[in-house]
C-alpha positions as CSV (number, residue, x, y, z in Angstrom):
1,M,0.0,0.0,0.0
2,N,2.8,2.4,0.8
3,R,4.3,2.0,-2.7
4,L,0.9,2.6,-4.2
5,T,0.4,5.7,-2.1
6,L,3.8,7.2,-3.1
7,H,2.9,6.5,-6.7
8,Q,-0.4,8.4,-6.3
9,L,1.3,11.3,-4.6
10,W,3.7,11.6,-7.5
11,N,0.9,11.5,-10.0
12,Q,-0.9,14.3,-8.0
13,R,2.3,16.3,-7.5
14,R,0.8,19.4,-9.1
15,A,-2.2,19.3,-6.8
16,N,0.1,18.8,-3.8
17,A,2.6,21.5,-4.7
18,W,0.9,24.3,-3.0
19,L,0.4,22.3,0.2
20,L,4.1,21.3,0.1
21,A,5.1,25.0,-0.4
22,E,3.0,25.9,2.7
23,L,4.7,23.2,4.7
24,I,8.1,24.5,3.7
25,I,7.3,28.1,4.7
26,V,5.7,27.0,7.9
27,T,8.8,24.9,8.8
28,Y,11.1,27.8,8.2
29,F,9.2,30.4,10.3
30,L,8.1,27.9,12.9
31,W,11.8,26.9,13.5
32,G,12.6,30.6,13.9
33,A,9.8,31.1,16.4
34,I,10.6,28.1,18.5
35,D,14.4,28.7,18.7
36,P,14.4,31.7,21.1
37,V,11.7,30.1,23.3
38,Y,13.8,26.9,23.6
39,V,16.9,28.9,24.7
40,I,14.9,31.0,27.2
41,L,13.1,28.1,28.7
42,S,16.3,26.1,28.8
43,N,18.1,28.9,30.6
44,R,15.3,29.1,33.2
45,A,15.6,25.4,33.8
46,I,19.2,25.8,35.0
47,P,19.5,25.3,38.8
48,D,19.6,28.7,40.5
49,G,22.0,27.8,43.3
50,Y,19.9,29.7,45.8
51,D,16.4,29.7,47.3
52,L,14.2,32.8,47.0
53,S,11.1,31.4,48.8
54,D,10.2,33.4,51.9
55,T,12.7,36.1,51.2
56,Y,12.2,39.9,50.9
57,L,14.0,42.9,49.7
58,L,13.7,46.1,51.8
59,Q,14.8,49.5,50.4
60,V,15.1,52.8,52.3
61,K,15.4,56.3,51.2
62,S,16.3,59.7,52.8
63,Y,14.0,62.6,53.5
64,H,14.7,65.6,51.2
65,S,16.0,68.7,52.8
66,G,12.6,70.5,52.7
67,H,10.8,67.7,54.6
68,R,9.6,68.5,58.1
69,L,11.4,65.5,59.5
70,F,14.7,66.2,57.9
71,R,17.6,66.6,60.3
72,Q,20.8,68.3,59.2
73,E,22.9,66.7,61.9
74,A,22.0,63.3,60.5
75,T,23.6,63.9,57.2
76,T,27.2,63.1,58.2
77,D,28.7,59.7,57.2
78,S,29.0,58.4,60.7
79,A,25.4,59.4,61.5
80,Q,24.0,57.8,58.3
81,N,25.9,54.6,59.0
82,A,24.7,54.5,62.6
83,D,21.1,55.1,61.6
84,F,21.2,52.4,58.9
85,K,22.7,49.9,61.3
86,R,19.9,50.7,63.7
87,I,17.3,49.8,61.0
88,V,19.1,46.6,60.3
89,E,19.0,45.6,64.0
90,R,15.3,46.3,64.1
91,I,14.7,44.1,61.1
92,E,16.8,41.3,62.6
93,H,14.7,41.3,65.8
94,Y,11.3,41.5,64.0
95,P,9.1,38.5,64.8
96,G,9.4,35.8,62.1
97,V,12.7,37.0,60.6
98,T,15.3,34.2,60.6
99,A,18.2,35.8,58.6
100,T,19.2,39.3,57.5
101,T,21.9,40.7,55.3
102,V,23.0,44.0,53.9
103,V,23.8,44.1,50.2
104,L,25.6,46.7,48.2
105,N,24.8,48.0,44.7
106,G,22.1,45.5,43.9
107,S,24.2,42.4,44.9
108,Y,21.3,40.0,45.2
109,P,19.7,37.3,42.9
110,Q,17.4,38.6,40.2
111,S,18.9,42.1,40.5
112,G,18.7,44.6,37.7
113,S,22.2,45.7,38.4
114,W,25.4,44.1,37.1
115,S,29.0,44.8,37.8
116,G,32.2,43.0,37.0
117,S,36.0,43.2,37.0
118,A,39.1,41.4,35.7
119,F,41.1,39.1,37.9
120,K,44.4,37.2,37.3
121,H,46.0,33.9,38.3
122,D,49.4,33.1,36.8
123,T,49.0,34.0,33.1
124,L,45.2,33.7,33.1
125,R,43.1,36.9,33.1
126,V,39.3,36.3,33.6
127,D,36.4,38.7,33.8
128,L,34.1,37.9,36.7
129,Q,30.7,39.2,37.8
130,C,31.1,40.8,41.3
131,M,28.6,40.9,44.1
132,C,29.2,42.4,47.5
133,F,27.6,42.2,50.9
134,L,28.4,43.5,54.4
135,S,30.4,41.2,56.6
136,G,28.7,40.2,59.9
137,T,25.4,39.7,58.1
138,D,24.0,36.3,57.0
139,Y,24.0,36.5,53.2
140,F,24.2,32.7,52.7
141,G,21.5,32.1,55.3
142,V,19.1,34.5,53.6
143,F,19.4,32.9,50.2
144,R,20.3,29.5,51.4
145,I,23.5,29.2,49.4
146,K,25.8,26.3,50.4
147,N,29.3,25.6,49.3
148,A,30.1,23.3,46.4
149,K,30.1,20.3,48.7
150,G,26.6,21.0,50.0
151,Q,27.7,22.3,53.4
152,V,26.3,25.3,55.2
153,I,28.5,28.4,55.1
154,P,28.7,30.3,58.4
155,P,28.3,34.1,58.5
156,V,31.5,36.1,57.9
157,P,32.7,37.8,61.1
158,A,32.0,41.6,61.1
159,G,34.9,43.7,59.9
160,T,36.6,41.1,57.8
161,K,37.1,40.6,54.1
162,A,36.3,37.3,52.4
163,Y,36.1,36.1,48.8
164,Y,33.9,33.3,47.4
165,L,34.1,31.9,43.9
166,T,31.5,29.9,42.1
167,Q,32.6,26.7,40.5
168,N,32.6,28.0,36.9
169,A,34.7,31.0,38.1
170,A,37.2,28.7,39.8
171,Q,37.4,26.5,36.7
172,R,38.3,29.5,34.6
173,L,40.8,31.0,37.0
174,F,42.5,27.9,38.3
175,L,41.4,25.3,35.8
176,K,39.9,23.2,38.6
177,G,36.6,23.3,40.5
178,D,38.2,22.8,44.0
179,A,40.0,26.1,44.6
180,K,39.5,26.7,48.3
181,G,42.5,28.4,49.8
182,E,44.0,29.4,46.4
183,C,45.2,32.9,45.7
184,F,44.4,35.2,42.8
185,F,45.0,38.9,42.1
186,T,43.2,42.1,41.1
187,R,44.8,45.4,40.0
188,T,43.5,48.7,41.2
189,N,45.2,52.0,40.3
190,D,48.4,50.1,39.3
191,T,48.4,48.3,42.7
192,L,48.3,44.5,42.6
193,T,46.2,43.0,45.5
194,Q,46.2,39.4,46.5
195,L,42.9,37.7,47.3
196,R,42.3,34.3,48.8
197,V,39.4,32.0,48.1
198,Q,37.4,31.4,51.3
199,E,34.9,28.9,49.8
200,V,33.9,27.6,46.4
201,L,30.2,28.0,45.8
202,P,28.0,26.1,43.3
203,V,27.2,27.7,40.0
204,I,24.8,30.6,40.7
205,Q,22.4,31.9,38.1
206,S,22.1,35.5,39.2
207,R,19.3,36.1,36.7
208,S,16.9,33.4,35.6
209,V,16.7,34.9,32.1
210,E,20.5,34.5,31.5
211,Q,22.9,31.7,31.9
212,P,25.2,31.6,35.0
213,Y,28.1,34.0,34.7
214,P,31.4,33.3,36.6
215,L,30.8,35.0,39.9
216,L,33.0,36.5,42.7
217,L,31.0,37.1,45.9
218,E,32.9,39.3,48.4
219,T,32.3,40.9,51.7
220,Q,32.6,44.6,52.6
221,D,34.3,45.1,56.0
222,K,32.9,48.6,56.6
223,L,29.5,50.1,55.9
224,S,29.4,53.3,53.8
225,V,25.9,54.4,53.1
226,S,27.0,57.6,51.5
227,T,29.1,55.9,48.8
228,S,27.2,52.8,48.0
229,R,23.6,51.8,47.4
230,V,22.7,49.7,50.4
231,E,19.6,47.5,50.7
232,I,18.4,44.9,53.2
233,C,17.5,41.3,52.3
234,F,15.8,39.1,54.9
235,R,14.2,35.7,55.2
236,V,11.1,34.8,57.3
237,R,10.2,31.4,58.7
238,D,9.4,28.7,56.1
239,G,5.9,29.0,54.7
240,L,5.2,32.3,56.3
241,A,5.5,34.5,53.2
242,S,2.2,35.5,51.6
243,Q,0.5,38.6,50.2
244,A,-1.1,39.2,53.6
245,L,2.4,39.1,55.2
246,T,3.8,41.5,52.6
247,D,1.0,44.0,53.3
248,K,1.6,43.6,57.0
249,L,5.4,44.1,56.6
250,K,4.8,47.3,54.7
251,K,2.7,48.6,57.5
252,E,4.6,47.5,60.5
253,L,8.2,48.0,59.2
254,S,7.5,51.5,58.1
255,P,8.0,53.0,61.6
256,L,10.9,50.7,62.3
257,C,12.7,52.1,59.2
258,Q,12.4,55.7,60.4
259,S,15.9,56.5,61.8
260,G,17.7,59.8,61.3
261,N,16.8,60.9,57.7
262,F,15.9,57.4,56.6
263,Q,12.4,56.1,55.8
264,L,10.9,53.0,54.2
265,S,11.0,53.1,50.4
266,A,9.7,49.7,49.3
267,I,9.4,46.1,50.3
268,H,9.5,43.4,47.6
269,Y,8.7,39.7,47.8
270,F,11.6,38.2,45.8
271,P,9.6,35.7,43.7
272,V,7.3,38.5,42.6
273,F,10.2,40.8,42.1
274,A,11.9,38.2,39.8
275,Q,8.8,38.1,37.6
276,K,8.7,41.8,37.3
277,L,12.4,41.8,36.4
278,E,11.7,39.3,33.6
279,A,8.9,41.6,32.3
280,I,11.3,44.6,32.4
281,F,14.0,42.7,30.5
282,G,11.4,41.8,27.9
283,T,11.7,38.0,28.5
284,T,8.0,37.7,29.3
285,G,6.9,39.6,26.2
286,T,9.4,37.6,24.0
287,V,8.0,34.3,25.2
288,R,4.4,35.4,24.7
289,L,5.1,36.7,21.3
290,Q,6.9,33.6,20.1
291,I,4.2,31.4,21.5
292,C,1.6,33.4,19.6
293,L,3.7,33.1,16.4
294,V,4.1,29.3,16.9
295,S,0.3,29.0,17.5
296,F,-0.4,31.0,14.3
297,F,1.9,28.9,12.2
298,L,0.4,25.7,13.6
299,L,-3.1,27.0,13.0
300,C,-2.2,27.8,9.4
301,T,-0.8,24.3,9.0
302,F,-3.9,22.7,10.5
303,L,-6.3,24.7,8.3
304,G,-4.2,23.9,5.2
305,M,-4.2,20.2,6.0
306,V,-7.9,20.1,6.7
307,G,-8.9,22.1,3.6
308,T,-6.5,20.2,1.3
309,F,-7.5,16.7,2.4
310,W,-11.2,17.6,2.5
311,L,-11.0,18.6,-1.2
312,R,-8.8,15.6,-2.0
313,S,-11.3,13.2,-0.4
314,N,-14.2,14.7,-2.4
315,A,-12.2,14.6,-5.6
316,R,-11.3,11.0,-5.0
317,R,-14.7,9.6,-4.1
318,E,-14.7,7.4,-7.2
319,E,-11.3,6.1,-6.5
320,I,-12.2,5.3,-2.9
321,G,-15.4,3.6,-3.9
322,L,-13.6,1.5,-6.5
323,R,-11.0,0.4,-4.0
324,M,-13.6,-0.5,-1.4
325,A,-15.5,-2.4,-4.0
326,L,-12.3,-4.4,-4.6
327,G,-11.9,-5.3,-1.0
328,S,-10.2,-2.3,0.8
329,T,-11.5,-1.7,4.3
330,Q,-12.2,1.6,6.0
331,Q,-9.1,1.2,8.1
332,M,-7.0,0.8,5.0
333,I,-8.4,4.0,3.4
334,H,-7.9,5.8,6.7
335,R,-4.3,4.7,7.0
336,Q,-3.6,5.8,3.4
337,F,-4.8,9.3,4.0
338,L,-2.7,9.6,7.2
339,F,0.3,8.1,5.4
340,E,0.0,10.7,2.6
341,A,-0.1,13.5,5.2
342,W,3.0,12.2,6.9
343,V,4.9,11.9,3.6
344,L,4.0,15.4,2.5
345,T,4.8,16.8,6.0
346,T,8.2,15.0,6.0
347,I,9.2,16.2,2.6
348,G,8.1,19.8,3.3
349,F,9.9,19.7,6.6
350,F,13.3,18.6,5.2
351,I,13.2,21.1,2.4
352,G,12.3,23.9,4.9
353,L,15.0,22.6,7.3
354,F,17.6,23.0,4.5
355,L,16.6,26.7,4.3
356,V,16.8,27.0,8.1
357,F,20.3,25.5,8.1
358,Q,21.5,28.0,5.5
359,H,20.1,30.9,7.7
360,V,21.6,29.5,10.9
361,W,25.0,28.8,9.2
362,H,25.3,32.5,8.1
363,D,23.5,34.4,10.9
364,G,23.6,32.1,13.9
365,F,20.7,31.1,16.2
366,A,17.9,33.5,17.0
367,Q,18.8,33.7,20.7
368,A,22.5,34.1,21.2
369,T,24.2,33.3,24.5
370,R,27.0,35.3,26.1
371,N,30.0,33.2,27.4
372,G,28.0,30.1,26.9
373,D,29.0,27.0,28.8
374,L,29.2,24.0,26.5
375,A,27.8,21.9,29.4
376,Y,24.4,23.3,28.5
377,W,22.7,21.8,25.4
378,Q,21.5,25.1,24.2
379,N,25.1,26.2,23.7
380,Q,26.1,23.2,21.6
381,P,25.4,24.2,18.0
382,V,24.7,20.6,16.7
383,A,22.6,19.5,19.7
384,H,20.8,22.9,19.6
385,F,20.0,22.6,15.9
386,L,18.9,18.9,16.1
387,F,16.7,19.4,19.2
388,V,14.8,22.4,17.9
389,S,14.4,20.6,14.5
390,L,13.1,17.5,16.2
391,L,10.6,19.6,18.2
392,V,9.4,21.4,15.0
393,Y,9.0,18.1,13.2
394,L,7.0,16.5,15.9
395,L,4.7,19.6,16.1
396,L,4.2,19.5,12.3
397,V,3.5,15.8,12.3
398,I,1.0,16.0,15.2
399,I,-0.9,18.9,13.7
400,A,-0.9,17.3,10.2
401,I,-2.3,14.1,11.7
402,I,-5.0,16.0,13.6
403,G,-5.8,18.1,10.5
404,T,-6.1,15.0,8.3
405,W,-8.1,12.8,10.7
406,I,-11.5,14.3,10.1
407,P,-11.5,14.2,6.2
408,A,-9.7,10.8,6.4
409,A,-12.4,9.4,8.6
410,R,-15.1,10.9,6.4
411,A,-13.5,9.4,3.3
412,A,-13.2,6.0,4.9
413,R,-16.9,6.0,5.6
414,T,-17.8,6.5,1.9
415,Q,-20.1,3.7,0.7
416,P,-18.9,2.0,-2.6
417,V,-22.4,2.4,-4.1
418,E,-22.5,6.1,-3.5
419,A,-19.0,6.7,-4.8
420,L,-19.5,4.6,-7.9
421,R,-22.9,6.3,-8.5
422,D,-21.1,9.7,-8.8
423,E,-18.8,8.2,-11.4
């Protein structure tokens, strides 16, 4: 039967040409629509290396000079530092808070800020992302970050400097993952400073929309509110976080944050904050747009398949009736139509895939990755291309089978007497 079906498809090649052209076009554009979605969703599936559940970000701001509560004597550096530390102590003792940390310049997961610098070890020079928090605060407890061996990291004593590298940063600097105790260097104003690795951390994905960047996490031994943007991150008891708690915190922490010229600016629940960040970066909009495009192309394919095979079944009523009169069953007719749909879809897919390959070869993938780690499939060109192609093919075959099922079932139910009467 398969050989006979292929022979019939060849004889009807002119009638099938426009459907084949549609499948080629749909394959080309569907591949381009799925490619960025695949990369984005694959990046989001990478383990974060931290836990944002039950965590909050608290931001403070200063009264302007014309405000009735503004105090001129509280504008000195020492007064600002003392007032800010007072706020931190109040947050630490607030009921339900289990860990608190002070971060500098947006040094927390899902931050909209990014800073980095170059570091050296022997002849290697590596660019690392840098994040900083105040020593004496429990940064690792707030975000539940453990070392690469899965062990709990104790808080860094106040007034000390410590440096932590993620595994991918250690691999680039020292060509090995276990770099605890190793030394590396940084240059500031022509001065070479030696740094020592306190602990090696697991790979940390600072933004869920991007792949993990080699990260240096360091402590600040002194608080300087006037020269750095400082914010407070804290964790509450497991399962305590909710919208009601967020509203309660905004109300009850507002008076606790009034110290000197400081007042409460905002409190963000980190999981919600991360979703807003994705919307700001355009990730949410990109995924929605690409899903709409994929749905549109699949709908076009579905309508094309249904319309084409509906017309084909009506035009071939005599043939169907003659075959059934000669002993063919409804299941055989049904399978023939589905086989024809599969063959046309496969041919159109491979022709369209050839065009896709030419585009990817010259212009690259739709969603490029920065400093991509080859450990991730989306960064391996061959695996990337094959996986997206397989996904496109499966979608096309499924939608072709669904679109063919109705006219195929109708054609298979045609009575030989009715079909031969038309002839």
